[in-house]
N, C-alpha and C positions, 0 to 999 in steps of 0.2 A: 205307317205306309198304307196308302189306299190301293185297293184293287180296282180293276176297271168296272166292276159291278157295284162297288161301294158308293153309297149316297152320302153327300156332305151333310152332317147334322150339326146344328148349333145347340146351345144349352137349352133353349125353349123346346126344340124338337125332342131332345133327350128327356126333358121333364114330361112332355106329352106321352112319349113312348113308355116311360116308367109307370105313369098313371094308368095307361091302357093295359099294360101287362098285369097290373094289380086287379083291374076291373074293366074288362072290355065293354061292359054295359053302361058305362058312364054316358050321360047325355052330354051334348055339346056345352050346355050351360054349366053343368057340374064340372066338366073337364076344364073349362075356361076359368072357373073359380079356383080350382086346384093349382093351375099353372100360372095364374095371375095375368091372363090375357083377356081381351074383349072376346065375346062369343064369335064375332065375325072373323077376327084374326085367328082364333083357335080353329074354327071350321076350315079356313083356307089351308092352314098348316096340316091339319088332320087329313084333308082331302089330298094334299100333295104327298104325304107319307103313304097313303093308300095307293094313289096312282103310280108312284115310283116303285111300288112293290115292297117297300120296307114293312108295311103292315100288309100281310098276305091275306088274312081272314080273321073273323071273330068266331069263337067256338065256346061251347059249354064243356067244361072239364068234369067228367063223371068219375065216381068212385067205383073202380072195377068190382070190388067185393060186393058192394050193395046192389049191383046189377047181375050178380051171379058169375063173375069171372074171377075165380080165386087163384088161378095158376098163371104165373108169368115166367118167361124164361128168355135168356139170351141164347140164340142158336147160331152156331157157326156152320157154314155150308161151304164145301169144297166142290169144285166142278172137275170132271174127268178130263175135259179138253177146254181150250180157250180160243175163242174167236169172237168177232163182233156179232155174228149171227147167234151163237150159243148164248152170249151175254144178253142179247135182246130177247131170245126165247125164254131165258130164265126170268128176266124182268117182267115179261108179259104174263108168265105163270104166277109169279109172286103177287102181282097187282090183283089177281083174282082171289087171293086168300084174305078174307076179312080179318082173320086171326093174326095176320102179320101186320103189326102196327107200324113198324119202321124196318127199313132194309138199307144197309150201307154196303157199298163195295169197299173192301179193306185191303191193306197190305199186311202180310204176315202169314200165319199158318193156314188161314182160310181165305176164301175169295169174297165171302159175304158174311155179315153179321145181321141177324134178324131179331127183332123184339117181338115175341109171340105171346099171345094171351089165350087162355082157354078156361072153360068152366071147371074142369077137374083133370086129374092125371090121365084118365082114360081118353078123354078128348084130346089132350096134349099128345099122348102117344100116337093117336090116330093121325094127327097132323104131321108129326115127324116121321113115323115109321111107314105110314101108308100113302101119304101125299107127297111130302118133300123127297123122301128116298125113292119114290116111284117116278120122279121127274127124270127123263132120260139123260140129262146132262149132269146130274148130281152124283158124285162119287162117295161123299162122306158128310155126315151130319153129327155134330156134337152139341149137347145141350147143357146149359147151366141153369138150374131152377133157381128163381129168386126167392129167398126165404124171408127177408125182412127189408123193408124200405127205410133207409136212413135219411134219404133226401130225394125229393122228387119235385122238380120245378119246370115250368115252361118259360120262366123269365130269363132273358138274356142279360148279361152284365154289360150294358152298353155305355156306362159312365166310366171313362178311362181318364 
């Protein structure tokens, strides 16, 4: 079942996307060879995938520990009151925290789940105790420190 935002993908589009998820630095010629298309056909399809928003951006994935960011946690945040203005104020505050890598609105015990990264426990405690808890709309913060990475990927399972 397709949603209104979903883009129709054929098997060639899927092969292009799988290759780009493995290596976003592929040149058009390298990509066209991998998916068995002419460079011009491949470029047109790649451009269509970018313009439609299927490919949002190309990034370099860094190793957090090698750049001095050894503490990662999932943090649940509950708000004391709920309104569109409060939700927008929270969103604007969170956007300003570079340590918050991802933030999701959730259903369940909390209102939001955050993926937070810090160089050490002292810095992490500062983020949670002095910054998040000091936001006027936040009533509760619970943290789960990540001890071990069993799987980490940015690749979406697009082949169904």
